[in-house]
N, C-alpha and C positions, 0 to 999 in steps of 0.2 A: 048164065048156070057163074058165074064169076060173081055176077050180082048178088044173088043168091046162099054162097057162100059166105060172101060176106056179112052179109045179114044176119047167117047164121053162128056167124064171129062174135059179132058184135054181141048179139043175143047172148049166146056162153060167155062174153066175159062180163056182162051186166050182172046175170045167177047168181056168178063167182062173186062179185065187187058187191052184190049189194047186202048180203050179209056180214062183212067186215064191216061197213061203210054206216051201218044201224048200231053196234057194238057202241056203249059209252065208254069211252075214255075218261077216266080219272086221275086227276093230278093231285099226290098226297103232298104237302108241303112239308119239309122238315121241321122239324120243332128242336125249339133253341130253348135252353136255361139261360134266362135271365140273370146275369152278372154281378156279385157284390159289388158294391161304391167301392171305389178306394182309388187307389192308382196302379197300373199296371205295367210291367214290360213285355217284349217279346223273345221268348226263350229261342234260340236254333232248331230251327224245325215248324215253331208256327206258333208254338204254344205260351197265352200269356201267364208271367206269373207276378202273381201281387207285389208292391212294394209294400216294407217294411219299415217304418220310421224308424233312427238309429234313439237310444233310450235318452234320457234328459243324464245330462251332467250332475253329479253331486253339487248339495249346496249347503254353505253353510246358517244357519240362525245363532244369532245375535243374543247374549243375555244381558241385561245392564251388571257393571263391573266384571265379565269373563266373558268368554268366547268357548263356546259350547259345539263341535263336532257333529255333524247329522252322518248316519248311518245309513249308505244306499245300498239298496240291495236290486244286483242288477239280474234277476228275473222277473219274468212277465208275471204282471203286469206294471214289475216299474217302478213300483209304490216306492216311498221313501219314508223311512220308519225315522224320528226327532230322536235321536240320543239322551236317556236319563239324567238331570242335572248333578251336578256332584255333589257327595257331600258336605254338610256344610259342615264344619270342623271347629268346633267351640271347645276355650282353655277355659280347665275349670281351676280357680287358684284356692288353694287350702289357706284361709281366714286366717291369720296369724294374732294368737291370745296374748297381751303382754298389757298381765295383773299386778299390782304386791301384793304378796306374799308373807306368812307367817309362821315359819314352819316351828309348831309343840311338839319336840320328841321324848319316847317314852322315858328318857332318865333326866328332863327336866329343861335341860340343852333347849336355847330358842335361835332357829335360824331365820331371820329377815330382808328380805329382798326384792327381787320379780321375780313371777314365774313368768317362763314364755314358752308357749305349743301352738304347733300350727295345727291341731287337730281339736276338736270336743274331748270332755272324757270320758272314757267308756263305761259302762257300766248296766250290771244286771240287775233289774225290779224284781219284781214276783210277775209282773206280768207283760216279763220281757227282758231283751237289750234297748239299752238307749242311750244315744249321744248329748251330751251336757253339756252346753259351751262353758266354758270358766269365767266370762263378765256376767255369767248370770246367779252365780254360786258368792255366797256371803263368808263361807264356812262349811270344813269338813272334817265330824267329830267319828271315831274309831272308837267301838265299844272293846273291852278287854273279851278274849271268847276265841276258840278257834278259829272260826267262820270270819272272825273280822269282820263284821260289819258295819255299815259308816252311815251315817246323816248325813245330806245334805242338807245344807239354809239356803233358799234362797234370798234374792233382792228383793221381793212380795214378800219375806217371812213364811212362806209355807216349805215345808220338808219332806223330805222320802228317804228313807233307809232303802238302801243298796248294797251290792258289791263292789268292789270295782276290782274293772279286770286289766290295770296293768300292772309291773310286779313296783314300780317304783318313781319318784316324781325329783322331774331336776330343775332348782331355784339360781339363779344370778348373784352373789353377795358384793357385797363392795371389793372384800379377799380372795374374791374367784368363784364359780361354779364348782355348786354339789347337788352330787346324784343321792338319794336317800332312801330308799329300799320301806316301802311303805309298813313290811313290819315291826320300824320304830319310830314309824308316823301315830303320834295321838291325837291331833290336832292340826286342823291348816285353815290358818281367815286371810280372806282375798278381799278383800276391801280395803283402804285409805283410813274407814271411819274409825273412829278408840270405839274399840270394843274390846270385850274379852270372855272370856269362856269362863261358864258359873253351874257346882256341880247341883243338883239338884239330891233333894232325903231320898226320891226313888229312883235313884242310879242315871239318870238323862244327862246332857250338857244340856245348856242353852247359849247360845251366843247375846250378852246383853249390850249395855255401852257402859265403857268403862266408871261411871258416876254411879251406876247401879250398885245397891248392899247386896252380896253374894247372896246373904241368910235374909232375902223379901222374897216370899212366898210367888211363888212362879204357877202360870196357870199348867193345867195339866193337858 
């Protein structure tokens, strides 16, 4: 009797355990995300914190003849922008003209000396304003009239009719400096050569060598 009960109990246990043992047990491995390359430190709680490298210190760039600082931008990605080179400062010096001068005034007076100017002669021609160096002019002759136009005689025998836009001329003589208004000047000779003014029959004036006869036929 006891043996029969024992066999029945064992059979019952076998019937109950068989389905459980027949089931498949599957284990799912936990999925992990690979960490990016770099250095990490462990924060409180076990979390990984990436280590950010410190920005590079500001540097300087040397330029021959001067020292130019470089501007550092202390923000990602910590790029360094070179400062622009300093502007080159150039000194402009006015050329000083010192030429011999003989001023013929409208009343017949003549002043001889040296004309010193730190800028060219400003004029207004038919094609626009111009500036003529004094050392390129042999003579200036003014025509009578309200406009008081002048003729410039150059050292290459060319001439040009202009209006001079300065009010006066300054000349340094043996007895001192003089400032003469242009309205009182008839002609100016700006050369050490022995030349003179010669009036032509058609009302023009020419600058000729002193030995030339004034009544000689002149070219038109």
